[in-house]
FIKOLVEX-682479 format. One record per residue (C-alpha): x, y, z. Coordinates in steps of 0.2 Angstrom, whole numbers, plus 5000, padded with zeros to 4 digits. Example, Ala and Ser with C-alpha at 12.3 -4.5 7.8 and 13.67 -1.06 7.14 Angstrom:
<recs>
@px = 5062, py = 4978, pz = 5039
@px = 5068, py = 4995, pz = 5036
</recs>
This chain:
<recs>
@px = 4611, py = 4739, pz = 5233
@px = 4606, py = 4757, pz = 5233
@px = 4622, py = 4763, pz = 5241
@px = 4632, py = 4753, pz = 5227
@px = 4620, py = 4761, pz = 5213
@px = 4623, py = 4778, pz = 5220
@px = 4641, py = 4776, pz = 5221
@px = 4643, py = 4769, pz = 5205
@px = 4633, py = 4784, pz = 5198
@px = 4644, py = 4797, pz = 5206
@px = 4659, py = 4788, pz = 5199
@px = 4652, py = 4788, pz = 5182
@px = 4648, py = 4806, pz = 5184
@px = 4665, py = 4810, pz = 5190
@px = 4674, py = 4801, pz = 5175
@px = 4663, py = 4810, pz = 5163
@px = 4669, py = 4827, pz = 5171
@px = 4687, py = 4822, pz = 5171
@px = 4686, py = 4817, pz = 5153
@px = 4677, py = 4833, pz = 5148
@px = 4691, py = 4843, pz = 5156
@px = 4705, py = 4834, pz = 5148
@px = 4697, py = 4832, pz = 5130
@px = 4684, py = 4845, pz = 5127
@px = 4687, py = 4865, pz = 5122
@px = 4678, py = 4877, pz = 5133
@px = 4662, py = 4879, pz = 5121
@px = 4661, py = 4859, pz = 5121
@px = 4662, py = 4859, pz = 5140
@px = 4649, py = 4871, pz = 5143
@px = 4636, py = 4863, pz = 5130
@px = 4640, py = 4846, pz = 5138
@px = 4638, py = 4853, pz = 5155
@px = 4621, py = 4861, pz = 5151
@px = 4614, py = 4847, pz = 5143
@px = 4618, py = 4837, pz = 5159
@px = 4610, py = 4850, pz = 5170
@px = 4595, py = 4850, pz = 5158
@px = 4594, py = 4831, pz = 5159
@px = 4594, py = 4831, pz = 5178
@px = 4585, py = 4847, pz = 5182
@px = 4577, py = 4852, pz = 5167
@px = 4558, py = 4857, pz = 5164
@px = 4551, py = 4855, pz = 5147
@px = 4543, py = 4871, pz = 5140
@px = 4536, py = 4876, pz = 5124
@px = 4554, py = 4882, pz = 5119
@px = 4564, py = 4869, pz = 5125
@px = 4571, py = 4862, pz = 5142
@px = 4573, py = 4875, pz = 5156
@px = 4586, py = 4873, pz = 5168
@px = 4577, py = 4876, pz = 5185
@px = 4593, py = 4878, pz = 5194
@px = 4599, py = 4896, pz = 5197
@px = 4615, py = 4899, pz = 5190
@px = 4627, py = 4914, pz = 5189
@px = 4640, py = 4916, pz = 5175
@px = 4653, py = 4913, pz = 5188
@px = 4644, py = 4896, pz = 5195
@px = 4645, py = 4890, pz = 5177
@px = 4663, py = 4895, pz = 5174
@px = 4669, py = 4886, pz = 5191
@px = 4659, py = 4871, pz = 5185
@px = 4668, py = 4870, pz = 5168
@px = 4684, py = 4878, pz = 5173
@px = 4685, py = 4893, pz = 5163
@px = 4684, py = 4912, pz = 5167
@px = 4668, py = 4921, pz = 5170
@px = 4671, py = 4933, pz = 5154
@px = 4673, py = 4917, pz = 5143
@px = 4656, py = 4909, pz = 5150
@px = 4648, py = 4927, pz = 5146
@px = 4655, py = 4926, pz = 5128
@px = 4651, py = 4907, pz = 5125
@px = 4633, py = 4910, pz = 5131
@px = 4630, py = 4926, pz = 5120
@px = 4637, py = 4915, pz = 5105
@px = 4625, py = 4901, pz = 5109
@px = 4611, py = 4913, pz = 5111
@px = 4614, py = 4921, pz = 5094
@px = 4615, py = 4904, pz = 5086
@px = 4598, py = 4899, pz = 5094
@px = 4606, py = 4884, pz = 5104
@px = 4599, py = 4891, pz = 5120
@px = 4589, py = 4906, pz = 5128
@px = 4588, py = 4915, pz = 5144
@px = 4571, py = 4918, pz = 5150
@px = 4567, py = 4924, pz = 5167
@px = 4586, py = 4921, pz = 5172
@px = 4584, py = 4903, pz = 5167
@px = 4594, py = 4894, pz = 5153
@px = 4582, py = 4885, pz = 5141
@px = 4590, py = 4874, pz = 5128
@px = 4581, py = 4875, pz = 5112
@px = 4569, py = 4861, pz = 5107
@px = 4579, py = 4859, pz = 5090
@px = 4595, py = 4853, pz = 5099
@px = 4585, py = 4842, pz = 5111
@px = 4577, py = 4832, pz = 5096
@px = 4595, py = 4830, pz = 5089
@px = 4602, py = 4823, pz = 5105
</recs>
């Protein structure tokens, strides 16, 4: 049963990723990916959920299938909007966005 559960979970994740690549723009894919990483690897802080996986802009670009400069620009936009912060080289999704999710 554990193997079936694990395979089922992996299939669901892959399906979500394919849907994201097919139907979302770069900004939406970035936000969706960050939210998923925060859900799986996030640590609550007073400022929001800190993603404890060290990620470079190139790592994120590879995950969401865009160029590194696009990721840099999108992260800058999201920082200016208050959606996220970069603290000690970690991405922190703001509390207000987590309350809305």
